[in-house]
Phi, psi and omega in degrees: 000155178261176176311306184298329178295317181290331179281327179235075187297328183280354180085180175290150177271131182286138171085011179236036188281340180259009182240166182287132181270123178270137178289130169278181182291326180292318178300309189296327178289310179302326178297311176299326179291320179294306191250329183113185183284150186301149187288332184286332177288329177286317173303321178298313181297321184290320183295317177298321186288314182300321178294320179297321176290328178289315179299322173301313181297327178287320177297318185291329182288326183287333176290319189262010184287137171248125181288141184267126179281152182278143184288162176280158182289335191286326182293334184276349181280133173281136183284141178267137184290129179292138186286135179277143174278154177286129178257132182288329176297312182302316184285331176290323174299313183297321182293322176294326177297312181299321180290327168304310178303319177297318180289322176301316184294322177298311182296315183297319180291329178293319180294324179292323183286332187256003183295146184246135180304328178296323179297322181288324183289331176293320177299320180288327174298319181283331170301314175298320182288330172296313179294331177288318176298318182295314185291325173297317177295320177292325183288325176298316180295317178288329175288327174287326173291328173303306183298319181289326174298315179298318182289329182283322179283330173291324174291346181275336188290310187295311173308311180302315184289328181295319181291325179293315181284323185276350171251008181279337184229166177204152177293145181286114181301338181262008186252186181267161177304327179276356181284160181291152185282163176269149176285124184271324185244181182289117180295320177294315180294326178294327181290320176297320180291323179290327181289325185285325176287323179296323183283331173293319181291322181293326176297316181293323185291333184276353184281138179234116178275128186293154177288144180282129182301155178300148179285145188281139169212132181293139180274162174297115183226152174273106184297340176276347180268123182288336185285315183288325180290318173303321178298316180295320171308310179297321178295326177285334170288328174295323178293330180284329177291324177286327177293330174297312182302316179296321175301318179295319183294314176302321176297326181285328176292323188291324176296315177296328180285324185281343179276353182273330185286327183306312186302313184291322181295317188295313189293315180300316187287327169303313178297316176308313185295331184279358179294326190287314172292337186287318179300314178302321173294323181292317175289333173287338168291326179238072193278339185266009172289162179303144177300327183293317181295315177306317183289326175298318173300316181293313179299324179291327177296319183292317176305317176302314190286336177272345185272154171271110195281353177284347185263169179294316186299318183300314181294325175292326175296318177303313184294322175301312178297321170305311182298321174293324179291318183291322174296325178295318179295320181295316181290329169300324174295319176302317179296317180304316183293316184295327181285324179290318179301313177305314182290324172306310176303307178303325178289318183285325185299305178304325179287328179293309178308310178303312177298319178286343171291329182272352173077010182248002183256126173275153177298142184301144173250172182297125180090355179283164184227139175297128179286340179275326183255339185074011185265133167281121175287154171282150183265116180272155178280165183301332180278003181079020185272195183290158178286154179268107179292327187252022181290147178238153181286119181292148178303157183299141182078006176241170174095185184273137180290000000 
């Protein structure tokens, strides 16, 4: 069965097609089970409950109401502002203010009426003159500083070059006075440094500082003449343009001067850094010198590498390294001389003992030569001390009898 069959189990009624079909009790019950109670009945019940609640609220408000008293008439009336009395001091101050305004307006009007165009031009002239004087003073200060820097750095070149050349070589302790000196430093690094210093000196000598423009002084003019004041303004403007050109030229000279020093500094610093490997080479060249002298050479090289050779301290460090190097070479020569003397003594003593065993050999005299070896034996002093390597034969008639 379908849903309609459930609603109408008895089927349609015959003969009632044109009339309204009324639900029977069975149909009404089935509708309530499926849909629920009719909406109208619930709405009516809800409306009645709301009406009763509203009535209860009105009755409760009526029971607890308190009557409000009417306000007094005095509070509703607006208070009147008291009338101010006339103050004599205030009136006097107001009068003076009005008079001051009138006087100021009158004076301003008179000044505007009597103002001269030349007076305004003079003010413009004075402003331009102040700007010109300031620019001239700034240029003079910069030029004086440039000249001082050129002179100071030029004075540093000659002492540095003298120190570089004077400490790069030293007399050879093992040579003759006429022999060539020995090299103390790296010759290649020295040549590069000298070339850079010479180029730097030439660049400094080639710098020409431009002349400073003449200082401005106002000519005698009629300040009441607009024509003369205008001409003076034009002259100041022309001087300002010329001063700008001179400032640009001085700036170019400063830039050219500042570009000279870095190349020389780099070469001199590289030469100073070469002393550390040069000291190591010197120690390897003179390995038999005293340990203290080898350490002195190493320390002197480190001081040169850390010093500014343009200063007096740097030049002193160069001289100290040269002296340490010469002392190292001289001590190596001393060691070699003593070694040669020991070898000669060791070579002569066996031959002397053999000849004394035969009983035919006389003790050697100074200047005699061994016929078998051709070696001149060292002569010892009577006390059996060390041989005198540098002894000379005294002239006839001198010496110990």
